[in-house]
N, C-alpha and C positions, 0 to 999 in steps of 0.2 A: 583403407579405412582410417588409419592414423593421420594421414594427410588431410582428410576431410575434417576430422575432429580438431586438428591443430589450426586449420584454416578458419573454422567456425570460432575457435577460441580467440584467434587474433582479431577477427571481426568484432566479437563481443568486447574485447579489450579496447578496441578503438571507439566503439559506441559509448562505453562507460567512461572512457577518458574524456570524451567530448562533453559530458554532463558536468554541470556546475554543482559543487558540494552544497552551496547555500540554497540552490533551487531544490535539490533533493531533500534537504532538511525542511524546507518550506512545504513541500508536497507531503512529507511524512506528517508534519504538524496539521496540515489540512485534512488528511485522512483520519487522524486521531480526533480532531474536532468534529468531523461529520459523525464518527462513531459514537462519541460522547453525547452529542445532541440527540441522535437517533435512539441511543440506548435509554435516555431519559424518557423519551416518548413511549418506547416499548414498555418500560417499567410502569409508566402511568397506565398503559393499557392493561397490564397484568393486574395491577392493584384495583383497577375499576372492573375487571372481569370482562373486558371488551377488547381482547387481543385481535379479534378478527378485523376490526376496523383500522388496525395499525399495520397493515401489510406494507404500506409505503415506508413506514418507519423501520420495519424489519429489513426491507431492501436497503435503506440508507445505512443501517448498521452493518450489514454484510458488505456493502460497497465501501464504506469507510474503513472497515478492517482490512479489506483486500488492498485498498490504496496504500494504507499505512504499511502493510506487510511487503507489498511489491517494492515500494520506494525504499524501505528499510534494507531490503536485500541489495538493491542497487547501490545504496549508500555504503553498505558493508563491502561490496565488491570494489567500489571506488577507493575506499580506504585500504583495502588489501593490495590494490594495484599500485598505490603510491609508496608502499613500503619498499 
């Protein structure tokens, strides 16, 4: 079992090492931008009392937050591997 885990760990380290730090930062920024724009649309829907018509904005908010979180973790992993 330890060999399987260490093999997976080495494969993950290789994949993270192949990623560019600048590209990861750009993808985090894109996710945050999507989340901010979608959140403004969701807030408009809440204030208008018509949140039901903002389902696409809610999806955009969730997707933007997921993208930002995912690439933030990869960026943190890349920073940890460079130490």
